[in-house]
N, C-alpha and C positions, 0 to 999 in steps of 0.2 A: 767283493762282488764284481762280476764282469761289467765292462763298459759297453753300452748299447748305442751311444750317440756322442759325436764330437762337439755338439752344442751344449754349453754349460747348463743353461736353463732346462733344456730337455733332459739331459742326463740327471740333473738334480731331481726333477719331477719324477722320472722313472724310478730313481732310488727310493723316493718317498712312497711311490706306488707299491714298491716291494715291501716296505715296512708297514704300510697300511694293510696290505694283504696278509702279512704275518699276524698282526693284531686282530684283524677280522677273522682269521682262521682260528685263533685262540677262542674268540667268542663262539664260533660255530662248533668247535670241538667240545668245549666244556659246557655249552648251553644248548644250542639248537639240536645237537645230536641226541640229547637226552629228553627232548620234549615228549616223544612217544612213551618213553619209560616213565616219565612223570605222569602222563595221562593214565597209563596202566596202574600206577600207584594210586591214582584217584578213582580207580575201578571203571575205567572206560571200556566199552564193548568193542568188538571187532569193527562194526560199521563206524563207530565214533573215531577209532584210530584212523580209518580211511579218510574221514572228513577232516581230521586234524592235519593230515599230510597233504590234502589236496584242495580243500575249500579256501583256506587263507591265501595260498599262492594264486589261485584263480581269480578271486575277488581283487586281490592286491595288484594283479597284473594289469588290470584296467587303469591303474594309476599311471602306468607307463605312457598311455596315450595322453593323460593329463600333463605328465612331465614334459612330453614333447611339445604339447600345445603351449604350456606356460613358458617354455624356453623360447618359443617363437614370439610370444607377446612381450616378454621382459628382456630378451636378448642376453639372459644370464645362463651360466652353466655351472660354475663352481658353487654359487650360492645355493642352487637347487640340490646339488650333491650334499652339501653340508647340512641342509635342513632335513633331507631324507635320512641321512645317517644319524642325526640327533633324535629324530622320531623313533628310529629303530632302537637306539640305546635306551631311551626312556620307556619303551614298550615293555622292557623286562619287569618293570614295577607292577603293572596290572597282570602280567603273565603269572607272576608269583603271588601277588597279593589277593586278587579277586577270588581264585578258587579256595583260598584259605579263609577269607572273610565270609564267603557264602558257599559252604561245603555242599549244600543240597543241590546246587547248580554248578558244581565245580567244573565238570567237563565242558558244558556249553560255554561257560565264561572263559575257560582256557582257550577254546577255539576262537572265540571273539577277540581275545587279547592277541592271539597269534596273527589274526588278520591285520591288526595295527602294526605288529612287528614286520610282517612281510610288506605292508603298505609303504613303510619307510624305506625298505630296501628297494622296492620297485620304483619309488620316486627318483632314486639316484641312478637307476640302471641305464636309461637312454643317454643321460648326460655324461655319466662315467664312461660308457662305451664310446661315445663320440669323442671325448677327451683323449682316451687311450688310442683310439683309431687315428687321431690326428698326429699324436706325438711319437708313437712307436714307429721307427723306420721299417718300411715294408720288408726289406731284406733280412731284418733281424726279428721279425714278428714271431715266427715259430719259436725261436730260441728264447726271446723275452718272455713270452707267455708260458713256455715250458719252465723257465726259471721261476717265474711268479707262481705257477701252479705247484712247482716242486716245493717252494717255501710254504705254500698253503698246506700241502699234504703233510709236510714234516711237522708243522705247528699243530695242524688238526689232530694228527696222530698223538703228539705229545699231550695236548690238552685233553683228548679223549681218554688216554690212559690215566692221566692225573684225575680226571673226573670219575673214572671207574673206580680208582683206588679210594677216593673220597667217599663214594657211595658204598663201596664194599665195607669200609671201616665203620661208617655211620650206621649201616644196617646191622653190622655185628654188635654195635652198642645199643641197638633198638631205637635208633634216632635217624631213620631214613629221611624224614622230612627235613631235618637240619642239613643233611647232605645235599639235598636239592637246593635249599636256600643258599648254601655256600657256592654251589656251581653257578647259579644264576647271578649272584653278586659278582663273581669273577668275570662273568660274561659282560656285565655292564661296564666294568672297568676297562676290559679289553676293547670294547667298542669305542670308548672315549679316547683311548690311545690311537685307535684307527682314525678317529675324527681329527686328531691333531695333525697327523701326517697328511690327511686329505687337505687340510687347510694350508699346508706348506707347498702344495703342488702348484706349478705355474700353468695358468690357463691362457693360451695365446689369444690375443684380442682379435675380434672379428669372427670368432668361431662360436657356434652354438648348435645344440641339437634341437631342431625345430620340426614341428609337424607339417609335412607337405601334403596338401590335399590333392588326391588324384583328379585330373580333369581330362576330358576328351576321350573319345572312343579308341583312338590310337594307343593311348596310355594303357587302357585295359587290355587291348589286344597284345601289346608287348608284355604286360604283366602276366597274362594267362600262359604265355609260351616261354616265360623266362626260367632260367635255371634256378633263380632265387625262390620262385614259387614251388618248384619241384622239391627243392631242398627243405623248405618250410613244411610242406606236406609230409615229406619223409620224416622230418624231425618230430613233428607233432604226433604222428601216428606211432612212432617209436616210443615217445613219452607216454602215450596212452597204453601201449602194450607193456611197458616196463612198470607203470603205476598199478597195473592189475595186481602185481605181486609185491612190489618194493615196500609199501608201508607195513606189510604184515610179517616181514622177517623178524622184526622186534617182538611182535606178538607171539610168533612161533617159538622164539628162543626163550623169552621170559615166562610165557604162560604155558605153552605145551611141553617144552623141553625142561622147564623149570631151571634154567641157567641162573647162576648167581650173577650179580652185577659185574663181578670181575671176569667171569667167563664170557658174558655178553660183550664186555669191553674189549677183551683180547680178540674175540671173533670179529667184531666190527673193525678194530684197529688193523687187522691183518690186511684187509682190502686197501686201506689207506697207505700202509707201508709198502704194499706191492706197487701202488701208483707212484710212490716216491722213487722206487728203484728204476722205473722205466720211463719217467717223464722226459728226461734229457734226450734219450734216444728217440722217443716219439717226436720231440721238437725238431731234432735235426732232420728226421725223415720228412716232416711236414715242410720244412724250408726247401729241401732239395727235390723231393719226389712228389710233393703235393699232398692234399688232404683226402682226395677220393679213395686212393689206394688204402689209406689207413681205415677209412670207413668200411671198405670191403673186408679187410683182414679182421677187424674187430667184430664185424658182422658174422664171422664164423663161430665166435665164442658167446657173444651176448645172449642169443636165443637159448643157449643150453643152460645158462646159469640157474634159473628157477627149478627146472626139472631135476638137476643134479642134487638139489636139497632133499629130494624124496627118497634117495637111495639108501641113506644111512643117517642116523642121528648122532653118530660118534663125533665128539667135538673136534678131534684131530682131522677127521675127514672133512668136516665143515670148514675148518681153518684152511685146508688145502683148496677147497672150492673158492673161498674168499680171496685167496692169493691169485687164482686165475681170474676172478672177477675184477680185482684191482688192476691187473695187467690190461684187461680188455677195456675197462671204462676209462683208464688213463688216456689211451689212444683215441677212443671215441670222443670223449669230452673235449680234448685239445683240438682235434681235427675239426669237429663241428663248430667250435668257437672261431677258429681261424678261417674256416670256409665262409662264414658270414662276412668277415672283413674283405675277403677276396671278391665276393659276389656283388657288393653294393658300393656305389660311389659315396664319398663322404657327405655330400649335400643331401642324400636320401637315406642315410644310415639310421638316423633317429626314428623316422617313420617306419622303416622296414623292421628295425629291431623291436619297436613297440608292438607292431602287429604280429611279428614272429613269436615273441614271448607270450602274447595273449593266446595265440593258437596253441602253443606248447602247454600253457597252464590249463587251458580247456581240456587238452588231451590228458594231462595228469589227473585233473578232477574226474573226468569221465571214467578213466581206467580205475582209479581208486574206489569210486562209488561202485563200479561193477565188481571189483575184487571184494569189497566189503560185503556186498549182497551175496556173492558166491560163497564167501566164508561162512555165511549163516545157513546156507541150504545144501552145501556139499556134504555127502554122506561120509562116514568113516568105515563103512563096510558095504560089501556088495556080494550078492549070492548069484552064482551062475552054475546051472546044471547040477544043483544040489550041493555045490561047494561054496563056502563063505570065505571071502577075502576081506581082511580088515587091515586098517592102517592107523597111524598114530593121530593124525589131525585132519580136520576138514580142509585145512589150508593146502593140503597136497593137491587137491583139485584146482585150487586157485593158481598154484605154481605151474601146473601143466597147461592151463589155459593161457597163462602169460607166455610160456615157451612157444606155444603154437602161434600166438599173435605176433610175437617178435620175429619168428621165422618167416611168417607171411610178409611182413613189412620189408625185411631184408631181401627176400627173394624177388618180390614184385617191384620194389622202388629203387634199390641200390643201382641196378643197371641203367636207370634213367638219369642219374647224376653225372655231370660232366665237369672235368677239371677246368678252372678258369685261367690259371696261370700256365705259362709254358714251363713244363717240368720234365725231368728225366724219367724214363720208364724203369719200373722195378716190378719183379714178380712177387706174388704172395709169399712164397717160400723165403725170398731174400729179405722181405720186410720182417718176417718173424725172426730170422736169424740175426738181423741187425739189432732188433730190440732186445732179444733174449741172451745174446752172447756175453753180455757184461753183468748178468745178475743171476741170482739163485733160481729164478723161474725157468731157466733155459731148458733143463732136462724135461720138465713136465710139459711145457708148451710145445717144444720142438718135436717131442715124441708123438704128440697128438696130431699135429697138422703138418709137420715138416716133410712128410712123404707124399703130400697131395700133389697131383699134377699141376703144372704151371697154369695160373689163371690167365685167361686170354681176353677178359673183358676190357 
């Protein structure tokens, strides 16, 4: 693995962080990814799928404020990280057990159990972000997080594919439930491996993520006009717009298109594999040219993703769309994460991250609730001037609404973001070329936007 620091303690901690990320990704790929599929197996409705994807993260995000507060009170950081990770590991037991013990209330109990799962994760988030923010060298930040995310996507893809094969085989044997049990048991083991590597990380003394309470009118005036607030507003509204559709692609594939678990897995895994192919290039661009330009470039693609699903139900077409989606989200997620570290000084990072993530979770919840409601009222046919037009699923209307909302956020708010660091200038066309020239997505992506006039924002 590449070396990111000349300090032995820092370098050892960063390497354990990469191993923690790999194990965490295994849990996510083989477990969390299949929670919606498990809910559908338990006969969940479209609105219930929306609640499963949005309510637990929103409620659990409030724990981040508690995490920052308890960090201030105790002066601890690593201990809070380990407690939160342990809670998340043990949460798999009620996730799997309660719906099976009380099948008449299976879906509500699953949602409640996933609240505990996300609560453990959110307890760690401010402290973990503070720790990584302190020890990752700023000039290597883009490349380190690209490497970390690259490992995450590789392991998530591998775990996702293995999970899909397990479900495909168990379903063929008429034992789908045993397949889900196997997946969630693997997830527990993976999280405990992650906890071991977290315990081996070095936490510099005198550092803690603590909640800083705002005081004074001047503070609020600076906050109101700050780039951080503009970015948080942009990010929260984007999460709202994305969540209108994102929880329901699983419903669309498994319920409406009647995909097998194997087809569902291949389709979902394509986006992850596309992220893996492009993350290194995104990381280099982030370090040299900044994060705002990446947000502009990915903003060309992300709004289009939902509506492209309405053009065809052919699996090969949808796989191609997932490849383009993975390319886009790899850049957006990495640049959004790095942007936060650039915007906020270390002593205020915990408070800002807690509030930032709460806003994002509220956006996700609101969007998913809206999408779930629209999924129950959208028609599957429309008569105009005596001609009846029909389509496969009421979710098509949900996808179109999400596209319009994403486009509005990108058009209205992206121009208001300002780069924090001093970086080199680069055009949209050049960004696309740098990212795509080394991978198989080059032809598709560059043909779509490579001929656009040079962006002057």
